[in-house]
C-alpha positions in Angstrom: 4.5 -10.8 1.5 4.7 -10.8 5.1 5.1 -14.0 7.2 5.1 -14.9 10.9 6.6 -18.1 12.4 5.1 -20.1 15.0 8.1 -20.4 17.4 7.1 -17.2 19.1 3.4 -17.4 18.7 2.7 -17.3 22.6 4.6 -14.3 23.7 3.3 -12.5 20.6 -0.2 -13.5 21.2 0.0 -12.2 24.6 1.1 -8.8 23.4 -1.5 -8.6 20.7 -4.2 -9.6 23.0 -3.4 -6.8 25.5 -3.5 -4.2 22.6 -7.0 -5.7 21.4 -8.2 -5.5 25.2 -7.0 -1.8 25.2 -8.9 -1.2 22.1 -12.0 -2.7 23.2 -11.8 -0.9 26.4 -11.5 2.5 24.8 -14.5 1.7 22.5 -16.6 1.1 25.5 -15.2 4.0 27.5 -13.8 6.6 25.4 -12.9 9.0 28.1 -10.4 6.9 29.8 -6.8 7.8 28.9 -5.2 4.7 27.0 -2.1 6.3 25.4 0.3 4.9 27.7 -1.3 1.3 27.5 -1.1 1.6 23.8 2.4 2.5 23.9 3.4 -0.2 26.1 1.5 -3.0 24.0 3.1 -1.8 20.8 6.4 -1.5 22.4 6.3 -5.2 23.5 5.3 -6.2 20.0 8.0 -4.4 18.5 10.6 -5.7 20.9 9.3 -9.2 20.2 9.6 -8.6 16.6 13.2 -7.5 16.9 14.0 -10.6 19.3 12.6 -13.1 17.2 13.8 -11.1 13.8 10.2 -11.7 12.1 7.3 -9.6 10.9 4.5 -9.9 13.3 0.7 -10.0 12.4 -0.9 -8.0 14.8 -4.6 -8.3 13.8 -6.9 -8.2 10.9 -8.8 -4.9 10.6 -12.3 -4.2 9.8 -13.7 -4.9 6.4 -10.3 -5.8 4.9 -6.6 -5.5 5.6 -4.1 -6.4 8.1 -1.9 -4.5 10.6 1.8 -5.6 10.9 5.1 -4.9 12.6 8.1 -5.0 10.3 11.2 -5.7 12.2 13.6 -4.7 9.6 12.2 -1.3 9.1 11.1 -1.0 12.7 7.6 0.2 11.6 4.1 -0.8 11.7 2.3 -1.3 8.7 -1.3 -1.2 7.6 -1.7 -3.4 4.5 -4.9 -2.5 2.6 -5.3 -5.0 -0.4 -8.2 -3.1 -1.9 -7.1 -0.8 -3.5 -3.6 -2.1 -2.9 -2.4 0.5 -0.3 0.3 0.2 2.1 0.7 2.7 5.0 4.0 2.6 7.2 3.5 4.3 10.5 5.7 5.0 13.5 4.7 3.8 16.9 3.3 7.3 17.8 1.6 7.8 14.5 -0.1 4.2 15.0 -1.2 5.3 18.6 -2.7 8.4 17.5 -4.6 6.8 14.7 -5.9 3.9 16.8 -7.2 6.6 19.4 -9.1 8.2 16.6 -10.6 5.0 15.3 -8.5 4.3 12.4 -7.2 0.9 11.6 -9.8 -0.7 13.9 -9.5 -4.4 14.5 -12.0 -6.8 13.0 -15.0 -7.4 15.2 -14.5 -11.3 15.1 -11.1 -11.1 16.8 
């Protein structure tokens, strides 16, 4: 359904690594304010998606599913294959969900 080309892999990898770092920090120290860092990381991912005009795989989620940025719709997408649910989110909705622990990255990341 969604794909990502390799010509833009390095800057996208840096942006997603920053996002994963902030989420890991929040897991260890939930009292720290991270809304701004999440906003910045997701904004960078969105800017890269728009620049390269491609959908970006942000990370694989715990258990099953993937988190994407879809450049045409300018939205984030939580793709849960079992039971085939797709949730479209704005940047602010995704940040709120991540802070509450929804759509957590896979531990093997």
